[in-house]
N, C-alpha and C positions, 0 to 999 in steps of 0.2 A: 504494500500500500504506500502511495506517495505522500510525503509530508507537505501539507498545505501551509500551516502556520505553526511556528514555535516561538514561545516567549520564554525568556530566561531572566528571572529575578527582577521583574519590572516593579519599580517603586514610584509612588506618587503621594505627595502631601499637599493639603490645602491649609496653609498656616499651621495650626497645631494638630490638625486631623490627618492621620495616616490613612489615606484611601486605599493604597495598595502596599503590601509589605513583602515584596519579593515574590511576585506571581510567576510561576513557571507552568505552562500548559502546552499540550501538543495536539493539533488537529490534523487528521489524515484525510486524504481524498475520499469523497463519497459519504463522509459522516454527516449526520445531523447532530450537531454538537450543542448541547444546552449549557449555558452558564447561569447557575442558580444562586440565589442568596437573598437574605432579608434586605430591606431598604438600608442603604449605607454600606453594603458589603463590598462595593467596588465594581459591580457589573458594568454600569455605563461608563465609568472611568476606563475600564479595560478596553471596551470597544472604541472609545474616543482615542486612546493611545495607539491601538493597532491600525486605526484608520488615518492617523496623522492629524487628527483634530486637536488632540491634547498632547502636550510635551511631557514626557516622563521625567522623573528626577534621577532615574538610574535604571540599569538593566538594558535589555535589548529584545527585539523581536525580528522575525524573519518570515516573509511571505514567499512561498514556492522555492525556498532555499536560496533566495536572492537578496536577503537582508531587508533593509528598510527603505529601499529605493522608491521614489514617488511613482515611477513607471509601473510598479506592481499594482497600483490601485486601478489601473485601466482594466484589470481583470477581476475587479471586485465591485459588486453592486451592494449598496448600503441603504438602510432605512433606520436612521438614528432618532428622529424626533417625529412629532405629529406631522402628517403630510402637509406640505407647504406649496400650494399651487396658486395660480392667479384665479380668483373666484369667478370672474366674469368670462373667462375663456373656457372653451370646451376641452375635452380630453385630448383630442388630436392636436389642437393648438398648444396646449400645455406641454405635450410630449415633443412637439417640434422645437420648442425652446430648449428643452433638455438635450435633444439630439444635436442641436446647433452648438450648445455649450461643450458637449463632448466630442464635437467634430466628427460625427458619425456619417457614413454614407448610406445610400438606399433608405432614406428616412421614411418614406411612405410605406415601404414594405415592412420595415422594422415596427412601425407604429401599429399597423394592422395586425402583425403577428402577436405583439404583446397584448394588445387590447382583446384579441380573441382568446389569448392565453388566460387572461384574468376575468373573462366573461363580461367585458364592458363594451364590446363592439357595437351592440345595439344602442348603447347610450353614448356613443362617440361624439355626438354633436350637442350633448347636453352640457350646460355650464357646470363647472366644478362645484359651485355653491349649492346646486340642487342635489348633489350626491348625498347619500346616507354616509355615516361614519365608516361602515364596512366597505362601501364603494370607494371612498376616499383612500382607504388603506390598500385596497386592491390596485388603485391607480398608482399609488406610491410604489407598490411592488412591480407594476408594469414599468415604471420609470427606472427602477433598480436593475431590471433585466433587459433594458432596451439595448444595451451594448453586448448582450449575450455573454455575461461574465461567467467565470468558472466558479466563483464563490459569491454567496449572498450573506450579508451580515445584517441581522435584524434585531432591533432593540424593542422589546415589548410589543411584538406585532399584533397581538390580540387585545391589548389593553383598552378598556372602555367599550368593547364591542358587546352586543347582545349575543345570546347563545347561537343564533343563526349566523351572525357575522363571524363569530369565533370558529364555527364549523367550516365556513367558507374559506377563511384564511388558512386553517389547518389543512384542509384538503388541497388547497393550492400549493402550500409549502411541500406537502408530501408528493404531489404530482411533479413539481419542479425537481425534487430530489431524485425522482425516478430517472431523470435525464442524465444522472451522474454528477449533478452539481453538488458542491459541498456547501452546507448551510450552517451558520453559527447564529444561535439565538440566545439573547439574554432575556430572562423572564422571571417573574415571581409567581406566575400562574402554573402551579405544579401539575395540575391535572392535564393541562395542554402539553406540557413538556413530556409527561409520561406517555402521551398518545403519539408524539412526533419523534422524539430524539432517540438516537442510537447510543450516544455517549453523553456523559454529564460531568461537569465540574461544579462543585459546591463551594462557594466562598462565604466567609464570615469575618467581618471586621477587617477586610482587606487581605485576608490570608486564604490560601487554598486548603480546604479541609479534606477533600477527596476528589479524585479524578478517576473515572472508570466507565465501563459500559453500563448501560441502564440496567441490564440483568445483574451485573455484579453489585451495583448500588443497592438493588432490591434485596439482595441476600444479606439480611441483617438479623438481629435477634427477633424472636417472635413478639408480637404485640397482642395484649389481652385487653378486653373491655371488661372492667370490673366495677362493682358498685356496692354500697352498703347504706344503712339507714343514716349514717353520719359521714358525709363525704370528707369533711375537714379532718376528722379523726383518721380516716383512711389515708388521706394525703400525708398526714404526719407520720403514720406508721410506715409508709413507703420510704420516707427519708431515713428510717432506721434499718432498712433491709437493703444491703448493698446489691443484691441480685435483681432488685426492682428499680425502675426509674420512671417517674411521672413524665408523661408526654403531653397530654392535652385533655382539657375538659370536653366531655361529650355528654352533656346533661341528658338524663340525671346521673350518668356514670362518668368514668374517666378512662383514658387509655394509658397503659403502662407497657414498657418494654421489659422483657424477661431475658436474663443472661442464659446463654447455652440452651440445653435441652431440659430445663427444669419442668417437670410435669405440673399440670394445673392443680392437682391434688396437693402438691407440696407448696404451691403458692398460697392456696387456701389455708394450709396448716401454719405457714409462717405468719400470716396475718392474724390468724386466730390466736397464736401465741402472744401477739401484741394487743390482744383484747378487741380486735376488729373482726366482725363476722360479715362475710359477703352475702349479698342477696342476688348478685349477678357475677358470673365468671364465664366468659366465652372468648374464643379465639377471634381476633379482629382481622378481617381481610386486609392484608398489607397493600398499601399504595405508595406512590412517591411522596405524598404529603407526610404520612406517618414515618416513613424512612428518613425523610429530610429532617423532621423534628428530632428523631433519634440522633442524627449526625450532628446537627448544629447545637443540640443541648448537651452533647457528651463532654 
C-alpha cells in the first residue's frame, strides 16, 4: 500500500494552549481515515497544518512522499469550513470561478461530471442561496473534486445536517472512495465515522491516543449496562473496583467497561460486596461511541 500522508511530531501552540503535542500519523492509499477527538483535541489544527493553512511550531509532514511542497496540494481536494459560494450565482457559475482559480481545462465537462456526481445536475441553474444545507455541502464536495484529486480532506462534512442530509453525504463519500480515492475526515460524529472509515486516529488534548483500523479500535474491553435503585451509590462503588470503569450515563442505568474476561456473575458479586445490588446487568452492544469513551477516559 502506498503512503499518502505522514506526519512526524507536529506541534502547535496558541499562546499558552498546546493544540498539538507531537502528532505522528500515517495515511495509506485507499483508506478512509477518520481523525476523532473531543472539541479542542487538535483535529482542525491538524488539517489546517497539512493543508498549508496553518504554520506548525515544529515537526514535519509529507504528502505522497514528496515533503511539504505546495505543488502537492494540486492533488488534494479540501473542505475545511462551511461552504462559501456566491449566493446569487448558480452552481455552474460558482464552479466556473473555482475552475478558473485552479487553472483547470475542459471546464464545462468537469462541471457537468461533478454536478452529476453529487446529484445536483438538475439544480445546476438554481442560485446557491436557494440550496438546502445538504445541497450546499454537496456542492462544496463537487468543488473539492473538480480537479479530480487523489485525496479528499474533509472537516466535519456532516455537521449540522439532518438525518437525510447526513445519509446523502455519507453515501457520496463512500461512493467516491470506491474510485480508489483516499479520504481523510475529521469529525466528532462517531456514528458516521463508524459507518464510513476504515482507519481511525483518536486525539485528546493534542496528543494521539491511538491509531488503528476500525476493527482493531473496536476490540476493547466489554461494556455492560448496569443499574441499581441508587445510581450514585453504584457510581461510587465502581470507583473502588479497579476492574470496572464508569463510561456514560444511560438513564436510568449506566455503562461501564469491564477488564478482561470477567464474567457478569463476578461483576454482580463484586458490587454486592460493596453493598450495591443490581437490578439491571446486561451486555451492551459495542459501538464506536462506547469504545471512544473507553479510550479517551482511560
